[in-house]
C-alpha positions in Angstrom: 11.4 -0.6 -35.3 14.1 -3.2 -35.6 17.8 -3.5 -36.1 19.5 -6.7 -37.3 23.2 -6.0 -37.2 25.6 -8.6 -35.8 25.9 -8.7 -32.1 28.2 -6.1 -30.5 31.9 -7.0 -30.6 32.2 -5.6 -27.1 30.0 -8.4 -25.7 30.9 -9.2 -22.1 30.8 -12.7 -20.7 27.4 -13.9 -19.7 25.2 -11.6 -21.9 26.3 -12.5 -25.5 23.1 -13.8 -27.1 21.0 -13.4 -24.0 17.4 -12.3 -24.6 16.5 -9.1 -22.7 13.4 -6.9 -22.4 13.6 -3.4 -20.8 10.5 -1.3 -20.3 10.6 2.5 -20.3 13.8 2.2 -22.4 13.9 5.5 -24.2 14.9 7.8 -21.3 17.1 8.0 -18.2 17.8 4.7 -16.4 15.9 2.6 -18.9 17.9 4.1 -21.8 21.2 3.5 -20.0 20.2 0.0 -19.1 19.1 -0.9 -22.7 22.3 0.4 -24.1 24.4 -1.4 -21.5 22.8 -4.7 -22.4 23.1 -4.0 -26.1 26.8 -3.2 -25.7 27.2 -6.5 -23.7 25.9 -8.5 -26.7 22.3 -9.1 -25.7 19.4 -9.4 -28.1 17.1 -6.7 -27.0 13.4 -5.7 -26.9 13.2 -2.0 -25.8 9.7 -1.0 -24.6 8.4 2.5 -24.9 5.1 4.2 -24.6 5.1 5.9 -28.0 7.4 5.8 -31.1 8.3 9.5 -30.7 11.6 11.4 -30.9 13.1 9.6 -27.9 12.5 6.3 -29.5 14.1 7.5 -32.7 17.2 8.6 -30.7 17.4 5.3 -28.9 17.2 3.4 -32.3 20.2 5.4 -33.5 22.2 4.7 -30.4 21.3 1.0 -30.5 22.3 0.8 -34.1 25.7 2.2 -33.2 26.2 -0.7 -30.7 25.8 -3.3 -33.5 23.3 -5.2 -31.4 20.2 -7.0 -32.6 17.1 -5.3 -31.3 13.5 -4.2 -31.7 11.6 -1.3 -30.2 8.0 -2.0 -29.2 5.6 0.8 -28.4 2.9 -0.1 -25.8 1.3 1.5 -22.7 2.1 -1.0 -20.1 0.0 0.7 -17.5 -2.9 -1.2 -19.2 -3.4 -5.0 -19.5 -3.9 -4.5 -23.3 -0.6 -2.7 -23.6 1.2 -5.3 -21.5 -0.2 -8.0 -23.6 0.9 -6.2 -26.8 4.5 -5.9 -25.4 4.5 -9.5 -24.4 3.3 -10.5 -27.9 6.0 -8.5 -29.5 8.7 -10.0 -27.3 7.3 -13.5 -27.9 7.4 -13.1 -31.7 10.8 -11.4 -31.7 12.7 -13.8 -29.5 10.8 -16.7 -31.0 11.9 -15.8 -34.5 8.4 -15.2 -35.7 6.7 -17.8 -33.6 3.8 -16.1 -32.0 3.3 -19.0 -29.6 6.9 -19.2 -28.4 7.5 -20.0 -24.8 10.6 -19.7 -22.5 12.4 -17.4 -24.9 13.2 -14.4 -22.5 16.2 -14.5 -20.2 16.0 -11.1 -18.5 13.1 -8.7 -17.8 13.7 -5.2 -16.5 10.6 -3.4 -15.2 11.7 0.1 -15.4 8.6 2.1 -16.3 7.9 4.8 -13.7 6.9 8.4 -13.0 7.7 10.9 -10.2 5.3 12.8 -8.1 5.7 15.8 -5.7 2.4 16.7 -4.0 1.8 17.4 -0.3 -0.5 14.8 1.2 -3.3 17.3 1.9 -3.4 18.1 -1.8 -2.9 14.6 -3.1 -5.9 13.7 -5.3 -7.2 10.2 -6.1 -6.3 10.7 -9.7 -2.7 11.6 -8.9 -2.4 8.6 -6.5 -3.6 6.2 -9.2 -1.3 7.8 -11.9 1.8 7.1 -9.8 0.7 3.7 -8.5 -0.3 2.7 -12.0 3.0 3.5 -13.6 5.3 2.5 -10.8 3.7 -0.6 -9.4 0.8 -1.9 -11.5 2.9 -1.8 -14.7 5.4 -4.2 -13.1 2.6 -6.6 -12.2 1.0 -6.4 -15.7 4.2 -6.8 -17.7 5.5 -9.7 -15.5 2.2 -11.5 -15.5 1.8 -11.1 -19.3 5.4 -12.6 -19.7 5.2 -15.5 -17.3 5.3 -18.2 -20.0 7.7 -16.2 -22.1 10.3 -16.1 -19.3 12.7 -19.0 -19.5 13.4 -21.2 -16.5 16.4 -19.7 -14.8 15.6 -16.2 -16.0 16.1 -13.0 -14.1 13.6 -10.2 -13.3 14.9 -6.9 -12.1 12.4 -4.2 -10.9 13.5 -0.6 -10.6 12.3 0.9 -7.3 13.7 3.8 -5.4 15.7 4.3 -2.2 13.0 6.6 -0.8 10.8 3.6 -0.4 12.9 2.7 2.7 12.8 6.2 4.1 9.8 8.1 2.8 9.9 11.6 1.2 8.0 14.8 2.1 5.4 15.6 -0.5 5.8 12.1 -1.9 3.5 9.7 -0.1 2.2 8.2 -3.3 5.6 7.9 -4.9 7.2 6.4 -1.7 4.3 4.0 -1.4 4.5 2.9 -5.0 8.2 2.1 -4.8 7.8 0.3 -1.4 5.2 -1.9 -3.1 7.8 -2.8 -5.8 10.1 -4.1 -3.0 7.3 -6.2 -1.6 6.3 -7.4 -5.0 9.8 -8.5 -5.8 10.3 -10.4 -2.5 7.1 -12.3 -2.8 7.4 -13.0 -6.5 10.9 -14.4 -5.9 9.3 -17.1 -3.7 6.5 -17.8 -6.3 9.0 -18.1 -9.2 11.9 -19.7 -7.3 10.8 -23.3 -8.2 11.5 -22.4 -11.9 14.9 -21.0 -11.0 13.7 -17.5 -11.9 15.3 -14.8 -9.7 13.5 -11.5 -8.8 15.3 -8.5 -7.4 14.9 -4.8 -7.0 17.4 -2.0 -7.7 16.6 1.1 -5.6 18.3 4.3 -7.0 18.8 7.4 -5.0 18.6 10.8 -6.6 19.7 10.3 -10.2 20.4 12.9 -12.8 18.5 11.5 -15.8 17.5 14.3 -18.2 19.8 17.3 -17.9 17.2 19.6 -19.5 14.8 18.7 -16.8 17.4 18.9 -14.0 16.9 19.8 -10.4 17.4 23.4 -9.1 21.1 24.1 -8.4 20.5 24.8 -4.8 18.8 21.4 -4.3 21.6 19.6 -6.2 24.1 21.2 -3.9 22.2 20.2 -0.8 21.6 16.6 -2.0 25.2 16.3 -3.1 26.4 17.4 0.4 24.3 14.5 1.9 25.8 11.9 -0.3 28.9 10.0 0.9 30.4 9.9 -2.6 29.9 13.6 -3.2 27.8 13.4 -6.3 24.4 12.5 -7.5 23.8 9.3 -9.3 24.0 8.8 -13.1 21.7 6.4 -15.1 24.8 4.3 -15.9 25.4 3.7 -12.1 22.0 2.1 -11.9 22.4 0.2 -15.1 25.5 -1.4 -13.7 23.6 -2.8 -10.7 20.8 -4.1 -13.0 23.4 -6.0 -15.2 24.9 -7.4 -12.0 21.6 -8.8 -10.8 20.7 -10.1 -14.2 24.0 -11.9 -14.7 25.5 -15.1 -13.5 27.5 -13.4 -10.8 24.2 -13.0 -8.9 23.1 -16.6 -9.5 22.1 -17.1 -5.8 20.7 -13.6 -5.3 16.9 -13.3 -5.2 14.3 -11.4 -3.3 16.7 -8.7 -2.4 17.0 -4.9 -2.9 20.2 -3.2 -3.8 20.4 0.5 -3.0 22.3 2.6 -5.6 22.3 5.9 -3.9 25.9 6.9 -3.2 25.5 6.6 0.5 22.9 9.3 1.0 
């Protein structure tokens, strides 16, 4: 699915015409991030698992920004899906050239799932489900896009602040997000010679889909623990992603920014 309207008139300095790919772009943090880049004038590839209702809603919202974009459906927990996404990005940003190289300025690895299971009931299948979405997908997508990334590009991986603290009934989730931090720090060293920066954004508790919200009692307890007195919003995280992707963070790499309101 594509949109070819002129770039958004609200483009902010540094992103007008930049070529950006966001995975997991139809919901929550991914959706807010894709829309933020579009409103800032970027050319966008929005990745999603399937072209369902959420993708249709995102298409409508992106059309309203006036941005140039395409939506590519692929399961990036598999090497085949990651290759399909990379091929779509290569062709889109290369203006039809399926062999285009160095045509991507920003990659945001946002695909992820949650998991709440006490360790004594944590099955191997559930472990692999969470690790596959939260960690392996970042490896597969980034690896598939290595020659598509331009020298001087930025990679931003979406982790979670619980990676630094741990969470009850979330060993697999905490481990998967901790791995994202290590992945980013090491990859920053491997890709540094090309001028490619790699960083992690680590959100705290974020209200993404209101219809799937947390129980009111838990919201109240978590809010009371947060210095800013509220839970995070997807737009809060998107702001940190755009900072790391932009020129203001030109000397920032291998780092993790917590976006958790001081919890």
